[in-house]
NUNU-206355 format. One line per field, with one value per residue (C-alpha): residue in one letter; x negated, y, z. Coordinates in steps of 0.05 Angstrom, whole numbers, plus 5000, padded with zeros to 4 digits. Layout:
// residues N
type <- c(a_...)
X <- c(X_...)
Y <- c(Y_...)
Z <- c(Z_...)
***
This chain:
// residues 898
type <- c(m_h_q_v_p_l_p_e_f_i_h_r_l_r_s_s_a_d_r_g_l_t_g_d_e_a_a_r_r_l_a_l_d_g_a_n_v_l_i_p_h_k_k_e_p_e_l_i_k_f_l_r_q_l_t_n_l_f_a_i_l_l_w_c_g_a_g_l_s_l_i_s_e_y_l_l_p_g_e_g_s_l_t_i_a_i_a_l_v_a_v_v_l_l_n_g_a_f_s_y_w_q_m_h_k_a_e_a_v_m_e_s_f_r_g_l_l_p_r_r_a_r_v_i_r_d_g_e_l_l_d_l_p_a_a_d_i_a_r_g_d_l_l_v_l_e_e_g_d_q_v_p_a_d_a_r_l_v_e_v_v_g_l_k_v_d_n_s_s_l_t_g_e_s_e_p_q_l_r_t_v_q_s_t_s_h_r_l_l_e_t_r_n_v_v_f_s_g_t_q_v_m_a_g_s_g_k_a_i_v_f_a_i_g_m_k_t_q_i_g_r_t_a_d_l_t_q_t_v_i_p_r_e_i_p_i_r_h_e_i_i_r_f_t_r_i_i_s_i_v_a_v_v_m_g_l_l_v_f_l_l_g_l_v_w_l_d_t_p_v_w_s_k_l_v_f_a_i_g_i_i_v_a_n_v_p_e_g_l_m_a_t_v_t_l_s_l_s_i_a_a_r_r_m_a_a_k_k_a_l_i_r_n_l_e_s_v_e_t_l_g_c_t_t_v_i_c_t_d_k_t_g_t_l_t_e_n_r_m_s_v_q_r_l_f_l_n_e_c_i_h_s_e_a_d_t_a_f_e_q_e_e_l_e_k_f_l_q_v_a_t_l_c_n_n_a_h_i_k_a_d_g_s_f_t_g_d_p_t_e_t_a_l_l_s_f_c_g_r_f_h_d_m_a_k_l_r_a_d_s_p_r_l_f_e_e_p_f_t_a_a_s_r_l_m_i_t_v_n_r_i_g_s_e_s_v_a_c_l_k_g_a_p_d_r_a_i_l_l_c_n_r_i_l_i_n_g_t_p_r_p_i_l_e_e_d_r_q_a_y_i_s_a_y_e_e_l_a_r_r_g_e_r_v_l_l_f_a_y_q_p_v_t_q_r_e_k_w_q_e_e_d_l_p_e_g_g_y_i_f_i_g_l_a_g_l_f_d_p_p_r_r_e_v_p_e_a_v_a_a_l_r_a_a_g_v_r_v_i_m_v_t_g_d_y_q_t_t_a_l_a_i_g_k_m_v_g_i_v_t_c_d_s_p_v_v_i_n_g_e_q_l_l_v_m_a_d_a_h_l_d_w_e_l_e_q_p_e_v_i_f_a_r_t_s_p_e_q_k_l_r_i_v_k_a_l_q_r_r_g_e_v_v_a_v_t_g_d_g_v_n_d_a_p_a_l_k_q_a_d_i_g_i_a_m_g_l_s_g_t_d_v_a_r_e_a_a_d_a_i_l_l_d_d_n_f_a_t_l_l_p_a_v_r_e_g_r_t_i_f_d_n_l_k_k_s_v_r_y_t_l_t_h_t_v_p_e_v_m_p_f_l_a_f_l_i_l_g_i_p_l_p_l_t_i_m_l_i_l_s_i_d_l_g_t_d_m_i_p_a_v_a_l_a_s_e_p_a_e_r_d_i_m_a_l_p_p_r_q_r_t_e_h_l_v_t_a_t_l_m_v_m_a_y_g_l_f_g_l_i_e_s_a_a_g_f_y_a_y_f_a_v_l_h_s_g_g_w_h_w_g_e_t_l_s_a_t_s_p_l_y_l_k_a_v_s_a_f_f_a_a_v_i_l_c_q_a_a_n_a_i_s_s_k_t_g_r_q_s_i_l_q_q_g_l_f_s_n_r_w_l_l_l_g_i_g_a_g_l_l_l_a_t_a_i_i_e_l_p_l_l_q_s_w_f_g_t_a_h_l_s_l_y_e_f_t_l_a_w_p_f_a_l_g_l_l_l_m_d_e_v_r_r_w_v_v_r_k_r_s_c_g_t_g_k_i_t_l)
X <- c(4997_4943_4909_4970_4978_5015_5076_5084_5080_5134_5174_5170_5190_5247_5230_5207_5146_5187_5256_5242_5296_5369_5402_5446_5386_5346_5404_5411_5333_5333_5394_5354_5285_5300_5272_5202_5182_5133_5176_5148_5157_5219_5200_5223_5270_5235_5272_5247_5176_5183_5214_5159_5111_5151_5149_5076_5049_5022_5087_5126_5081_5097_5173_5171_5137_5189_5244_5214_5208_5284_5298_5255_5293_5357_5334_5296_5323_5280_5212_5190_5202_5250_5194_5147_5198_5208_5132_5122_5177_5149_5081_5109_5146_5089_5043_5094_5106_5032_5021_5082_5055_4986_5017_5065_5008_4971_5030_5017_4988_5045_5059_4990_5002_5069_5037_4999_5062_5093_5164_5184_5164_5182_5207_5238_5304_5349_5297_5308_5258_5285_5255_5272_5258_5200_5241_5284_5231_5244_5203_5200_5209_5165_5125_5103_5037_5001_4945_4960_5010_5010_5023_5088_5080_5030_5038_5005_4986_5018_4993_4932_4905_4837_4870_4829_4850_4822_4821_4778_4832_4842_4775_4724_4699_4680_4685_4751_4758_4775_4837_4852_4905_4859_4844_4768_4764_4800_4799_4859_4826_4770_4810_4822_4891_4926_4943_4958_5010_4982_4926_4917_4917_4853_4855_4892_4960_4995_5052_5056_5109_5115_5106_5104_5139_5139_5107_5088_5038_4965_4974_5033_4997_4943_4996_5026_4959_4940_5008_5004_4933_4942_4901_4854_4866_4833_4782_4798_4874_4860_4818_4874_4923_4878_4861_4938_4947_4893_4924_4993_4972_4933_4988_5042_4998_4981_5054_5076_5019_5041_5113_5098_5052_5106_5153_5104_5081_5133_5198_5235_5290_5274_5289_5235_5185_5204_5196_5125_5112_5137_5091_5031_5049_5059_4989_4955_4983_4934_4989_4941_4897_4935_4932_4859_4844_4884_4853_4784_4791_4817_4755_4708_4745_4734_4664_4659_4693_4644_4589_4626_4665_4740_4780_4847_4868_4844_4834_4784_4738_4709_4708_4649_4614_4620_4609_4559_4557_4567_4585_4562_4564_4502_4515_4532_4533_4462_4438_4448_4490_4442_4413_4350_4307_4240_4206_4208_4184_4164_4115_4103_4078_4112_4112_4129_4182_4129_4082_4059_4028_4093_4089_4157_4153_4151_4212_4254_4298_4306_4329_4375_4411_4409_4444_4494_4512_4533_4601_4575_4597_4552_4582_4577_4525_4483_4503_4531_4598_4611_4581_4516_4478_4497_4487_4417_4402_4425_4386_4320_4339_4350_4280_4258_4313_4380_4430_4493_4465_4448_4520_4549_4508_4520_4595_4621_4658_4672_4660_4661_4659_4618_4657_4639_4646_4607_4558_4544_4566_4560_4576_4574_4549_4538_4467_4447_4472_4477_4517_4479_4502_4471_4469_4458_4468_4443_4378_4394_4454_4429_4363_4404_4426_4358_4310_4266_4226_4204_4130_4100_4166_4165_4213_4184_4203_4200_4140_4131_4081_4137_4185_4131_4118_4193_4205_4144_4167_4239_4216_4170_4223_4275_4227_4221_4297_4312_4373_4347_4382_4360_4367_4372_4400_4418_4434_4503_4548_4592_4667_4726_4756_4718_4747_4710_4704_4666_4605_4545_4538_4461_4402_4389_4323_4295_4272_4254_4278_4297_4289_4339_4335_4386_4343_4363_4385_4327_4360_4385_4321_4317_4389_4384_4324_4363_4420_4379_4343_4416_4434_4477_4466_4472_4494_4495_4554_4550_4573_4500_4448_4414_4343_4360_4402_4342_4295_4341_4351_4276_4272_4323_4300_4359_4309_4244_4227_4195_4253_4321_4387_4410_4478_4511_4582_4576_4545_4597_4652_4634_4606_4646_4668_4623_4563_4579_4584_4515_4484_4514_4478_4411_4387_4381_4436_4453_4512_4506_4551_4611_4685_4730_4764_4698_4684_4748_4728_4659_4692_4738_4679_4641_4700_4704_4635_4661_4628_4662_4660_4656_4669_4658_4697_4723_4771_4843_4818_4777_4840_4851_4779_4783_4849_4819_4760_4757_4746_4751_4712_4731_4691_4717_4684_4689_4742_4813_4874_4894_4825_4829_4899_4881_4819_4812_4754_4733_4659_4670_4600_4598_4533_4515_4471_4535_4550_4491_4519_4591_4567_4530_4594_4634_4588_4586_4663_4666_4611_4649_4713_4683_4660_4730_4761_4713_4724_4799_4801_4763_4814_4867_4830_4835_4909_4925_4884_4932_4990_4954_4928_4998_5025_4971_4948_5013_4980_5016_5015_4949_4967_5034_5061_5065_4990_4975_5012_4979_4910_4931_4963_4928_4860_4830_4862_4811_4747_4772_4782_4719_4677_4693_4651_4589_4531_4505_4456_4385_4383_4451_4424_4372_4425_4459_4530_4582_4606_4680_4674_4649_4708_4721_4739_4688_4682_4623_4658_4719_4670_4638_4703_4744_4696_4641_4656_4733_4715_4667_4722_4771_4720_4712_4785_4797_4737_4765_4836_4817_4768_4822_4875_4820_4805_4881_4887_4920_4910_4916_4985_5017_5075_5072_5131_5125_5133_5082_5028_4974_4998_5001_4932_4905_4937_4907_4838_4845_4867_4809_4758_4783_4780_4709_4685_4717_4677_4615_4640_4652_4582_4554_4598_4560_4513_4515_4440_4399_4384_4427_4365_4349_4417_4419_4468_4489_4493_4570_4598_4669_4660_4634_4694_4741_4710_4719_4790_4807_4778_4814_4881_4866_4853_4917_4957_4928_4930_4988_5051_5099_5057_5048_5121_5125_5067_5067_5001_4971_4914_4841_4782_4719_4689_4750_4755_4681_4681_4668_4607_4559_4602_4598_4523_4518_4559_4513_4449_4477_4495_4427_4393_4443_4422_4347_4357_4400_4340_4288_4331_4344_4271_4256_4323_4362_4424_4451_4517_4558)
Y <- c(4998_5050_5039_5048_5121_5165_5176_5102_5091_5140_5107_5041_5063_5105_5163_5236_5276_5336_5311_5242_5192_5205_5190_5135_5100_5103_5073_5016_5001_4999_4949_4907_4914_4921_4976_5001_4964_4909_4845_4799_4722_4699_4692_4639_4665_4679_4626_4577_4597_4591_4520_4501_4511_4466_4410_4400_4331_4344_4377_4316_4271_4314_4314_4238_4234_4279_4239_4175_4204_4222_4150_4129_4174_4144_4074_4085_4149_4189_4165_4232_4221_4282_4327_4299_4310_4384_4395_4367_4409_4471_4454_4448_4514_4551_4525_4540_4613_4626_4598_4637_4702_4689_4676_4736_4783_4757_4764_4837_4834_4857_4915_4940_4936_4972_5027_5046_5065_5136_5144_5199_5221_5276_5262_5298_5268_5299_5357_5372_5362_5316_5292_5220_5162_5125_5060_5094_5106_5066_5048_5106_5159_5223_5232_5302_5296_5350_5351_5311_5268_5190_5158_5116_5072_5053_5107_5133_5208_5254_5319_5336_5398_5380_5318_5276_5216_5169_5097_5071_5033_4993_4993_5010_5070_5122_5186_5220_5201_5251_5235_5249_5235_5197_5123_5112_5037_4975_4954_4979_4994_5034_5076_5148_5161_5114_5129_5073_5060_5073_5119_5192_5255_5293_5354_5385_5366_5324_5287_5213_5162_5102_5036_4986_4989_4946_4877_4890_4947_4929_4934_4892_4841_4840_4833_4773_4741_4751_4718_4658_4642_4575_4582_4526_4476_4504_4451_4452_4447_4382_4358_4369_4334_4274_4269_4273_4212_4174_4189_4171_4105_4089_4109_4067_4007_4006_4018_3961_3915_3932_3916_3849_3830_3847_3799_3744_3758_3799_3767_3835_3862_3885_3958_3957_3933_3988_4041_4016_4014_4087_4104_4078_4122_4184_4168_4165_4232_4289_4341_4395_4389_4433_4489_4474_4482_4547_4577_4555_4588_4651_4654_4644_4697_4747_4731_4746_4808_4831_4817_4863_4804_4811_4744_4752_4680_4638_4573_4607_4616_4549_4552_4596_4541_4494_4546_4523_4584_4657_4702_4772_4842_4884_4956_4973_4899_4878_4948_5011_5047_5107_5127_5169_5193_5152_5165_5212_5198_5266_5288_5212_5203_5168_5210_5190_5235_5253_5276_5346_5352_5373_5436_5479_5483_5407_5400_5460_5427_5362_5401_5443_5384_5339_5396_5417_5346_5327_5325_5319_5380_5424_5440_5503_5473_5448_5375_5338_5298_5254_5193_5169_5173_5244_5265_5235_5276_5338_5323_5319_5381_5423_5419_5458_5510_5544_5494_5537_5596_5556_5527_5596_5626_5566_5556_5488_5493_5420_5350_5281_5237_5174_5110_5039_5036_5096_5095_5166_5235_5298_5371_5433_5493_5566_5579_5651_5672_5600_5537_5474_5404_5367_5290_5238_5163_5091_5092_5039_5076_5150_5140_5124_5196_5226_5245_5295_5294_5353_5356_5411_5453_5447_5398_5355_5296_5231_5183_5110_5119_5161_5103_5052_5098_5104_5029_5016_5068_5043_4972_4992_5031_4976_4922_4961_4954_5026_5047_5085_5147_5182_5259_5299_5366_5401_5474_5474_5522_5564_5553_5584_5514_5447_5378_5313_5308_5374_5340_5326_5252_5256_5303_5308_5324_5275_5303_5240_5186_5185_5122_5121_5070_5040_5005_4936_4933_4918_4857_4826_4787_4754_4736_4709_4667_4638_4623_4589_4546_4531_4498_4558_4586_4659_4682_4757_4776_4853_4904_4934_4923_4855_4883_4923_4863_4817_4865_4870_4799_4785_4837_4805_4734_4710_4702_4665_4629_4652_4634_4648_4645_4717_4720_4785_4797_4796_4728_4704_4727_4678_4622_4557_4529_4470_4512_4557_4494_4472_4541_4540_4476_4518_4536_4613_4649_4724_4751_4823_4872_4828_4846_4825_4773_4742_4740_4698_4653_4641_4625_4573_4542_4535_4504_4453_4431_4415_4479_4511_4584_4650_4716_4789_4842_4913_4930_4919_4876_4833_4809_4747_4722_4739_4696_4641_4631_4584_4644_4716_4771_4843_4905_4944_5013_5015_4964_4979_4961_4907_4874_4874_4847_4790_4769_4719_4760_4831_4855_4919_4947_4926_4890_4824_4806_4802_4737_4704_4704_4691_4628_4607_4620_4579_4521_4527_4522_4459_4428_4452_4428_4357_4364_4386_4327_4278_4304_4302_4233_4203_4211_4174_4108_4109_4135_4072_4018_4023_4004_3945_3922_3928_3886_3834_3824_3844_3892_3954_4008_4048_4115_4145_4185_4249_4245_4231_4293_4334_4310_4329_4395_4415_4392_4378_4436_4490_4453_4431_4505_4526_4480_4529_4579_4536_4575_4541_4488_4507_4469_4490_4531_4482_4432_4431_4455_4404_4364_4359_4285_4298_4297_4325_4255_4206_4131_4147_4199_4147_4094_4138_4165_4103_4048_4080_4139_4120_4049_4078_4124_4067_4025_4082_4089_4017_4014_4072_4042_3974_4003_4039_3980_3934_3980_3984_3908_3893_3823_3801_3786_3829_3873_3945_3995_4062_4096_4056_4104_4052_4053_4129_4135_4084_4118_4185_4152_4130_4199_4231_4181_4203_4276_4267_4228_4281_4334_4297_4285_4359_4375_4320_4345_4413_4386_4334_4330_4373_4352_4382_4411_4444_4472_4495_4473_4543_4565_4565_4597_4589_4512_4512_4555_4504_4445_4480_4501_4427_4401_4450_4432_4358_4370_4411_4355_4303_4347_4395_4364_4399_4372_4305_4291_4317_4275_4218_4226_4223_4250_4226_4234_4264_4195_4167_4228_4218_4141_4146_4190_4132_4123_4198_4201_4139_4172_4234_4192_4145_4203_4236_4172_4173_4245_4224_4166_4213_4262_4208_4182_4245_4270_4289_4268_4332_4291_4286_4255_4261)
Z <- c(5000_5013_4946_4899_4870_4918_4872_4863_4936_4951_4900_4925_4994_4963_5006_4994_5011_5025_5053_5079_5086_5090_5157_5126_5090_5157_5196_5144_5147_5222_5220_5171_5201_5273_5321_5322_5385_5401_5412_5463_5454_5490_5562_5612_5665_5730_5767_5713_5724_5799_5795_5748_5803_5847_5795_5778_5789_5858_5880_5854_5894_5957_5938_5935_6004_6034_6002_6029_6097_6096_6076_6135_6181_6158_6170_6233_6267_6317_6295_6271_6196_6194_6217_6166_6110_6134_6133_6065_6034_6069_6039_5967_5978_6003_5949_5893_5921_5920_5851_5826_5853_5821_5754_5756_5766_5703_5653_5632_5566_5525_5571_5556_5482_5495_5535_5472_5437_5442_5469_5418_5352_5301_5233_5172_5148_5101_5101_5172_5229_5284_5353_5357_5403_5372_5371_5320_5268_5200_5141_5093_5149_5139_5202_5225_5263_5303_5352_5415_5384_5387_5316_5327_5265_5207_5155_5093_5094_5042_5069_5118_5145_5182_5210_5255_5293_5349_5325_5380_5415_5348_5311_5365_5328_5383_5342_5319_5243_5192_5150_5075_5027_4979_4993_5010_5019_4996_5072_5108_5175_5140_5090_5108_5080_5134_5208_5252_5308_5376_5354_5377_5334_5359_5314_5255_5226_5173_5143_5133_5105_5147_5113_5176_5241_5306_5302_5227_5246_5258_5334_5328_5290_5342_5398_5363_5351_5425_5446_5399_5414_5451_5518_5530_5588_5651_5672_5747_5732_5690_5747_5799_5754_5747_5820_5835_5789_5823_5892_5869_5841_5906_5950_5911_5904_5975_5997_5952_5980_6052_6036_6004_6061_6106_6072_6085_6156_6193_6217_6216_6174_6103_6123_6175_6123_6078_6134_6143_6066_6066_6123_6083_6020_6063_6101_6032_6008_6026_6042_6057_5995_5945_5999_6009_5933_5927_5988_5968_5898_5933_5976_5917_5879_5937_5939_5863_5871_5923_5869_5818_5781_5789_5776_5752_5744_5807_5765_5724_5782_5771_5696_5697_5733_5674_5622_5569_5522_5536_5474_5496_5468_5465_5478_5549_5572_5556_5550_5594_5540_5553_5487_5481_5424_5426_5361_5300_5230_5201_5148_5137_5211_5269_5332_5401_5433_5487_5434_5448_5377_5348_5305_5304_5229_5228_5270_5250_5194_5234_5297_5254_5219_5283_5322_5268_5240_5309_5344_5416_5459_5502_5570_5608_5657_5600_5599_5541_5527_5467_5433_5466_5402_5389_5461_5458_5399_5430_5494_5450_5412_5472_5490_5432_5417_5433_5406_5429_5390_5328_5328_5338_5283_5234_5231_5203_5139_5128_5156_5129_5190_5204_5189_5191_5116_5097_5151_5140_5170_5129_5151_5111_5152_5135_5153_5142_5072_5042_5053_5072_5071_5131_5127_5182_5176_5167_5130_5082_5058_5062_5028_4963_4965_4970_4913_4950_5014_5061_5069_5114_5104_5027_4989_4933_4891_4927_4902_4907_4964_5001_4995_5021_5079_5093_5093_5133_5186_5185_5198_5253_5291_5282_5307_5370_5382_5365_5327_5267_5237_5172_5169_5104_5077_5015_4996_4962_4924_4969_4967_5000_5013_5017_5001_5005_4929_4931_4968_4929_4912_4912_4911_4986_5014_5059_5128_5169_5214_5287_5330_5389_5442_5488_5538_5566_5632_5677_5707_5646_5622_5691_5686_5616_5638_5698_5655_5606_5660_5685_5614_5592_5523_5510_5439_5423_5380_5364_5316_5311_5256_5259_5262_5326_5354_5340_5374_5436_5436_5443_5495_5541_5527_5483_5430_5449_5383_5320_5273_5307_5270_5254_5218_5195_5183_5107_5110_5160_5115_5060_5106_5109_5175_5165_5152_5213_5257_5232_5249_5317_5332_5331_5402_5390_5348_5339_5302_5279_5246_5265_5270_5328_5279_5265_5341_5348_5292_5328_5392_5358_5323_5390_5421_5364_5385_5452_5484_5545_5524_5558_5519_5535_5502_5514_5452_5433_5377_5426_5460_5419_5427_5504_5506_5463_5504_5563_5602_5576_5609_5599_5617_5677_5659_5583_5568_5545_5588_5535_5537_5614_5613_5565_5603_5660_5694_5691_5700_5745_5728_5652_5672_5639_5698_5739_5703_5736_5808_5776_5744_5808_5846_5794_5806_5877_5883_5844_5887_5948_5922_5915_5986_6010_5971_6000_6069_6060_6029_6085_6138_6098_6106_6185_6175_6132_6171_6237_6194_6162_6230_6256_6198_6195_6267_6300_6348_6373_6321_6336_6300_6292_6233_6275_6290_6216_6202_6254_6221_6151_6163_6227_6253_6182_6145_6170_6159_6092_6072_6109_6063_6007_6041_6046_6012_5945_5950_5931_5867_5841_5782_5765_5743_5673_5666_5688_5630_5611_5628_5697_5747_5808_5838_5815_5830_5872_5913_5923_5947_5997_6020_6022_6026_6073_6114_6121_6144_6194_6221_6223_6261_6310_6318_6334_6379_6423_6416_6443_6493_6528_6521_6550_6608_6623_6628_6560_6532_6457_6441_6495_6471_6491_6488_6449_6517_6555_6586_6567_6492_6493_6521_6468_6411_6437_6438_6367_6348_6385_6351_6282_6301_6327_6265_6219_6254_6238_6169_6158_6177_6134_6076_6076_6025_5970_5953_6002_6071_6128_6157_6090_6081_6154_6207_6220_6146_6146_6212_6186_6183_6251_6275_6236_6271_6338_6319_6300_6365_6405_6369_6381_6454_6459_6428_6476_6539_6537_6565_6514_6458_6490_6488_6414_6389_6433_6467_6537_6578_6562_6605_6573_6566_6531_6485_6462_6457_6384_6388_6366_6302_6288_6295_6251_6198_6201_6196_6139_6095_6108_6081_6021_6004_6010_5959_5913_5913_5896_5842_5810_5808_5738_5709_5725_5741_5810_5826_5887)
***
């Protein structure tokens, strides 16, 4: 639409450049096309969203446990099953409410896009100027645009008077872009005769005919793309689902086994056997695990926030830990976004900016053009505002002359702004009695417009040796990582009114080159090296030139070999997917001059290879790539609202180095979750074994369901959560990223929890139980009533033994590989407080009369309470030996399993 002749364009839309649409025609088109609004995809009702949180696999497991408990209460009233059912329902509701709250906070992407659109707009209909709601704009409407307006729809210009628009929210171009009525590019986003919905009019005025509204606009397409990107499955969510399946299978199999054994061994009614089977199933369900996971992720998110990494999606905390590739921007992320002039190439010599050998005559033309062909503003206090490149030029020029006076004495007559397509900026200024065209731009583009060179203040034709000197200087500056700009000028014929076509298409006088440098952040090389050592590959994806990108890549350590892969946007445009996949197999890759759409393609290609991809971005067009990534990371300072809302995490300081502690934290949380799971699963064995002993051996039940619940939701909850606060083990960043096939719950972990530590705790419980019974005169085969003081004391001893062993298990769980002595016994004060709180709660349950009647316990002496201490000590020593064996086996392999 932007390239067809203007009369044909107007004819196609059946509009008028003077009178616009008729009111009836506008109404007809609105009825046909719909309102000029961004339409979100149909959303689930909030109630359905909440109910979905109550019906995930783990919630269903707890619902089943509650239902079975109610059945038990019906079959055998007064045994505490009703309390268990109520507690399980409460756990499901609390977890569901918390998860719903987290999800609700994250669903704001469309609101950000919608916030970019104006609420009202001015149009001409039937020849009259109207002020209408932006939603009522129709295709073919004639817009009236003035400084300060937001453009309400995509439209083609039919009249302009010095019109400039800010396209940064859409294209990333930082400078206001001059608009014309002529098409200047075949690419819609780069042509100057179009204005886009959501952009801002910065100067001038104009009229434009609308050709796209609502979701058909460029910003609407981006919004639609962002919504239709299918988010990758979050690794930790997958692990929780897998773990829930495992627990469900274990619980049901054990429940059925107990029921079948009861049919063989017990001469009791079937319903009694069913109640015991239900007890086994409930005992196997770690009721507090989901709360532990959620709270653990919240703790990790708070720790990340303290390190300037804000996590918007809790489950994404751990994703950083298994990230294998980080696709990062360059400017402002790897670098400081603080440009300064470093070198000048004048009179065929390279000068350092600190060089004191500059002659004023040598600099005069450069300073003149660099000051006039520049849109940065000089503030009253002498500081500058504007594009970092242009403020750097003014900062340099201000050392040599009065820039404000020069600008006042040399008024600007015309400007052709810098664009991604032209890569040039040209101004026409009246300098003294003549008009001069001042040019600044990319050397490879600008040199084609020059046929003369300024030597010692005198222009002469460019010779071959001049071109060789220019090429050599250009390459030298670019190799140093500097952004190189060429400066030229040309006296032009004076005119009353300038148009773009009046500018000379060649004949400029080459002045020289300026090398500007945006230094890498000091902490980035160390962060890149640490990430590389941790097995995380860093790929630079930038819009900058490939020579500069390569130089910065070498400075920060992304590139360390002699022959890295450097791919520019033009090469990527014609590159087949198979070829791109092959290139991405190379160890060091840089993408330069890329568009946001190409960034999305790169992310998808990496994911096809099985990589877990983190992506940084700051613009509107980065939103699809941020959402496609396994974890999208937006910039907190320079990022747009849309990018921040599409991301899972936000770097509050825009600093790449912040990713290092974030990755470390992500790995730590997975490590710590494994510890919490091991700790939590261990106590299920001494909770189940009493039922089996009662069933097979016919002894009085050593542990009641109420005490099981007090362990799951009481004494063990705080230590399980506190394990999430455990500092990282020393080797955490020396290990490779977690593979997708490495699970939260492994066979090794289950053997340790169920087959080793669980059995030790069970043995401790039975030892304490029988020791108390024996001391009270009980003999094998003797029946004890549920209210017998001796039975209550023995049950309390079993309970105390489990609590004591779990305290040792919590300390042992602090580390999976390092020695407890290396990790430090006091490295996690919250764990020590949690263990203390658990012991106090257990003591209260055993000693307080009110709780004794509720839980069915009785007073224990200190000796009886600590009967299990040899088992607790043995658990600690056995796990310390296991860790020593793990370290010995893993030496040189880099593979350590828990």
